[in-house]
C-alpha positions as CSV (number, residue, x, y, z in Angstrom):
1,M,100.2,5.3,29.2
2,R,100.1,8.5,27.2
3,R,100.7,6.6,23.9
4,L,97.9,4.1,24.9
5,M,95.4,7.0,25.5
6,V,96.3,8.6,22.2
7,G,95.8,5.2,20.4
8,V,92.4,4.7,22.0
9,A,91.3,8.2,21.0
10,L,92.3,7.6,17.4
11,A,90.5,4.2,17.4
12,V,87.3,5.8,18.6
13,A,87.6,8.6,16.1
14,V,88.0,6.1,13.2
15,A,85.4,3.6,14.4
16,G,82.7,6.2,15.4
17,P,81.3,6.8,11.9
18,A,81.4,3.1,11.2
19,W,79.1,2.4,14.1
20,G,76.5,4.7,12.6
21,Q,76.5,2.8,9.3
22,R,73.9,0.1,8.6
23,S,75.1,-3.4,9.7
24,P,74.1,-6.4,7.6
25,Y,72.9,-8.1,10.8
26,R,70.9,-5.1,12.1
27,E,67.1,-5.1,11.8
28,P,66.2,-2.9,8.8
29,D,64.6,0.5,9.3
30,L,60.9,0.5,8.7
31,R,58.5,3.0,7.0
32,P,55.8,4.5,9.1
33,A,52.7,2.4,8.9
34,T,50.0,3.4,6.4
35,A,47.9,0.2,6.6
36,F,46.5,-1.3,9.8
37,L,44.7,-4.6,10.6
38,G,42.3,-4.8,13.6
39,F,40.7,-7.7,15.5
40,D,38.3,-7.3,18.4
41,V,35.6,-8.8,20.6
42,E,32.3,-7.0,20.3
43,V,29.2,-6.6,22.4
44,G,26.0,-5.3,21.0
45,Q,23.4,-3.5,23.1
46,S,20.0,-3.1,21.5
47,T,18.3,0.3,21.5
48,G,14.9,1.7,20.8
49,E,12.2,-0.6,19.5
50,F,14.8,-3.4,19.1
51,S,15.3,-3.6,22.9
52,N,11.6,-4.7,23.3
53,Y,12.6,-8.0,21.6
54,V,16.4,-8.5,22.0
55,Q,18.7,-7.6,24.9
56,G,21.9,-7.7,22.9
57,G,24.5,-9.9,21.4
58,I,28.2,-10.9,21.6
59,G,30.7,-11.8,18.8
60,F,33.8,-10.6,17.1
61,G,34.9,-8.2,14.4
62,G,37.8,-6.7,12.5
63,G,38.8,-4.1,10.1
64,F,41.4,-2.7,7.6
65,L,42.4,0.9,7.7
66,Y,44.4,2.6,5.0
67,K,46.0,6.1,5.5
68,P,47.4,7.7,2.3
69,D,49.7,9.8,4.6
70,A,51.2,8.1,7.6
71,D,51.3,11.4,9.5
72,G,47.9,12.6,8.3
73,A,44.5,12.2,10.2
74,L,42.4,10.9,7.3
75,G,42.0,7.2,6.5
76,L,39.6,4.8,4.8
77,R,38.3,1.9,6.9
78,V,36.5,-1.3,6.0
79,S,34.9,-3.0,9.1
80,A,33.3,-6.4,9.5
81,M,31.1,-7.7,12.4
82,Y,29.5,-10.9,13.5
83,L,27.1,-11.1,16.5
84,I,25.0,-13.8,18.0
85,Y,21.9,-12.3,19.8
86,G,20.2,-15.6,20.7
87,S,20.9,-19.3,20.8
88,Q,19.2,-22.4,22.0
89,T,19.9,-26.2,21.8
90,N,17.1,-28.8,22.0
91,R,17.3,-32.6,21.7
92,Y,15.0,-34.5,19.4
93,P,14.6,-38.1,18.3
94,L,16.0,-38.7,14.7
95,V,14.9,-42.3,14.3
96,P,13.9,-44.8,17.0
97,G,16.9,-45.2,19.4
98,I,18.9,-42.2,18.1
99,T,18.6,-38.6,19.3
100,V,20.3,-35.5,17.9
101,D,20.9,-32.0,19.2
102,V,19.5,-29.1,17.2
103,T,21.1,-25.7,17.8
104,T,19.4,-22.6,16.6
105,N,21.4,-19.4,16.4
106,N,20.1,-15.8,15.8
107,Q,22.9,-13.8,14.2
108,I,23.8,-10.5,12.6
109,A,26.7,-10.1,10.1
110,G,27.7,-6.7,8.8
111,L,30.1,-4.9,6.5
112,T,30.7,-1.1,6.3
113,L,33.1,1.3,4.5
114,G,33.8,4.9,5.4
115,P,36.3,7.5,6.6
116,Q,38.2,7.5,9.9
117,F,40.0,10.5,11.4
118,T,42.8,9.8,13.9
119,L,44.0,12.6,16.0
120,G,47.2,12.8,18.1
121,R,50.7,11.4,17.7
122,G,51.5,10.3,21.2
123,S,51.0,7.0,22.9
124,V,47.3,7.6,23.1
125,Q,45.3,8.6,20.0
126,W,41.6,9.4,19.6
127,Y,39.6,8.6,16.5
128,V,36.2,9.1,15.0
129,N,34.7,7.1,12.1
130,G,31.6,6.5,10.1
131,G,30.5,4.2,7.3
132,I,27.7,2.8,5.2
133,G,27.2,-0.8,4.2
134,F,24.8,-3.6,5.0
135,S,23.6,-5.9,7.8
136,Y,22.4,-9.5,7.4
137,F,20.1,-11.0,9.9
138,A,19.7,-14.8,9.9
139,T,18.3,-17.5,12.0
140,T,19.9,-20.9,11.3
141,S,19.7,-24.4,12.8
142,E,22.4,-27.1,12.9
143,V,22.0,-30.8,13.6
144,E,24.7,-32.8,15.4
145,G,25.1,-36.0,17.4
146,T,24.7,-35.9,21.2
147,S,28.3,-37.1,21.8
148,S,30.8,-34.3,22.6
149,G,33.1,-33.3,19.8
150,Q,30.9,-34.2,16.9
151,S,30.5,-31.8,14.0
152,P,27.1,-30.8,12.6
153,F,26.0,-33.0,9.7
154,A,23.0,-30.9,8.5
155,S,22.1,-27.2,8.6
156,S,19.3,-24.9,7.4
157,T,18.5,-21.2,7.3
158,N,15.1,-20.8,8.9
159,Y,14.8,-17.1,8.1
160,D,16.9,-14.2,6.9
161,D,16.7,-10.5,5.9
162,F,19.1,-8.0,4.4
163,T,19.2,-4.3,5.1
164,F,21.4,-1.3,4.3
165,A,23.1,0.1,7.4
166,S,25.0,3.2,8.5
167,E,27.2,3.7,11.6
168,G,29.2,6.3,13.5
169,G,31.6,5.9,16.4
170,S,34.6,6.9,18.3
171,G,37.4,5.3,20.3
172,L,40.9,5.3,21.7
173,L,44.2,3.7,20.5
174,V,46.8,3.0,23.2
175,R,50.2,2.0,21.9
176,L,51.7,-1.1,23.4
177,G,55.4,-1.4,23.7
178,R,58.2,0.9,22.5
179,G,57.8,0.1,18.8
180,G,54.2,1.3,18.6
181,K,53.3,-1.4,16.0
182,V,50.5,-2.8,18.1
183,S,47.8,-0.7,19.8
184,L,45.0,-1.5,22.1
185,D,41.7,-0.4,20.5
186,L,38.7,0.5,22.7
187,G,35.6,2.1,21.3
188,A,31.9,2.2,20.6
189,R,29.7,3.0,17.6
190,Y,26.0,3.4,16.8
191,L,24.8,0.9,14.1
192,N,21.6,2.0,12.4
193,N,19.9,-0.9,10.6
194,G,16.5,0.7,10.2
195,R,13.6,-1.7,9.9
196,V,14.4,-5.4,9.6
197,T,12.4,-8.6,9.8
198,F,14.2,-10.9,12.2
199,V,13.5,-13.9,14.5
200,T,14.1,-13.8,18.2
201,K,15.5,-16.6,20.4
202,N,12.0,-17.9,21.2
203,G,10.7,-17.3,17.7
204,V,11.5,-20.8,16.5
205,T,9.5,-23.7,17.9
206,V,8.8,-27.3,16.9
207,S,5.3,-28.8,16.7
208,G,5.4,-32.5,15.9
209,N,7.6,-32.7,12.8
210,T,7.0,-29.1,11.8
211,L,9.3,-26.2,12.5
212,L,7.4,-23.0,13.2
213,V,9.1,-19.6,12.7
214,D,7.6,-16.4,14.0
215,P,9.4,-13.3,12.5
216,I,9.1,-9.8,13.8
217,D,9.2,-6.6,11.8
218,S,10.9,-3.8,13.8
219,E,13.8,-1.3,14.0
220,A,17.0,-3.2,14.9
221,N,19.5,-0.6,15.9
222,L,22.5,-1.3,18.2
223,I,25.2,0.3,20.2
224,V,28.3,-1.9,19.6
225,Y,31.2,-1.8,22.0
226,H,34.5,-3.3,21.1
227,L,37.9,-4.2,22.7
228,G,40.8,-5.4,20.5
229,V,44.1,-4.7,19.0
230,Q,45.3,-2.8,15.9
231,I,48.4,-3.9,14.1
232,G,50.4,-1.5,11.9
233,L,51.8,-3.0,8.7
234,R,55.1,-1.4,8.0
235,R,57.5,-2.0,5.0
236,P,61.3,-1.8,5.2
237,L,62.9,1.3,3.9
238,P,64.8,0.8,0.6
239,E,68.5,0.1,0.9
240,P,70.7,3.2,0.2
241,P,72.7,3.0,-3.0
242,R,76.2,1.5,-2.6
């Protein structure tokens, strides 16, 4: 028994360092993430003069964040957004015996670039960001058959306008799982579009065979709330020299 215990102790002493070595079947160690992709659902709430004409909108967005230093607070973020703030579908005769559905959407698309400061290193982090860019307001119509599952066969832009935009916001990142690669992203930002000419949901009507568009000139600022995920993009560490 004594010889057996001595043999086990020697085996552990010899094998211990080997267990700490990298196994060819082990998942490689990863660098801390310096680049992040984000995807989210967004809800826009109109403010100021814009709220006299539009209640709000819903859509989706995303972004790319790059941090030169994985442990630093400063990063550069590119954000994209798409909201629909009004939609209606009406049925019209195309030719005798055939009717079509015409769907008109009022939409906002935007792109901004600016800094983001992320504070904290625990499972919950707080960030503030800002940016400048543009917003694109457009009202479009699509024509499709009345049967379900059919794709639009014609479309037209009824009215559009382009404006420079700025934004500032804040939010929380909550890490999901032990790896910390994926985080829940919850936040809000103020989107300043300034004065824009846009069309409301009821601003497009049909009289006979004529489409009538009634644009409005107004400030079009929003508070945009978002809920989504942020995914860290991490590269494997280089293999040690053999």
